[in-house]
N, C-alpha and C positions, 0 to 999 in steps of 0.2 A: 788945127795946130800946125805950126811951121815945121819944116824939116831941118832946122838948124838947132844944134845942141848948145846949151849954155857954156860959157867959158869955164865955169867952175860948177861942179855938182857933187853932192854928198848923199850917201844912203842913210845917214843918221837923221831921224826926224827932229832932233833937237838943234841941228845945224841951220844957220840962216841960208845955206846953199842947197837945202833939201827941196826937191820939186817932185811931188808924187805923180803928177801927170806925165812928166818926162820919163820917170823911172818905170811907170806902168807900160810904156811902149817897148821897153827892153833896150838897154844901153849896153853896148860892148865897148871894150877898151883895148887898143893895141898900144903897148908901151915898148919902145925901142924895137918895133916890128913884131913883137910877140904878143899873142892873145893872153890877157890876164883876166881871171875870173874872181879874184879875191880883192878887188879894188873897193876901198871904202870911200875915197874922195879923189878927185882929180882937178887939176888946173892947167888948161892948155897954154895960156899966155905966159905963165911962170915956168912951165915945163916940169911938172912933178905929179906923182901919184902917191897916195897913201894906201898901203897894202896891209891887210890884217896878217898878223904873225901867228899862224896856226890857230889853235883853239884857246889860246891864253886870253884871260880877261883881267881888266883892272878892278880896283875896289868898287867902282860904280857899276860894274857888269858890262862895260863896253869893251870891244875887242882891242887888244894892244896892237898898235900899228907901227909901220916902218915907212918913212918918207924917202922915196927915191926920185932922183932927177934925171930927166931925159925927155925925148920927144914923145908926146901923148897924142893919140889919134882916136877920139871917140866916134862912135857910129851907132845908128839904130839897128838892132838885130833883125827886125822884120824886113828891112830893106835888103839885107844880105840873102835871106832865104826866100 
């Protein structure tokens, strides 16, 4: 497997941007220079992240998310440690 992350990635298995092999390696996200642990989806080229808003769920049982814009830096966690 290559060491490059996709431009867009989601943790939701129903999303077309879901990639189990990449997520199994452990992906970390820095948003505006701050480590974020509640990222549901990101897009580097468009510069946004979708963060889960607490433990709130919608009618379908999916987490309610908030979309924030800014610089996104994904990385593999295993490369850090």
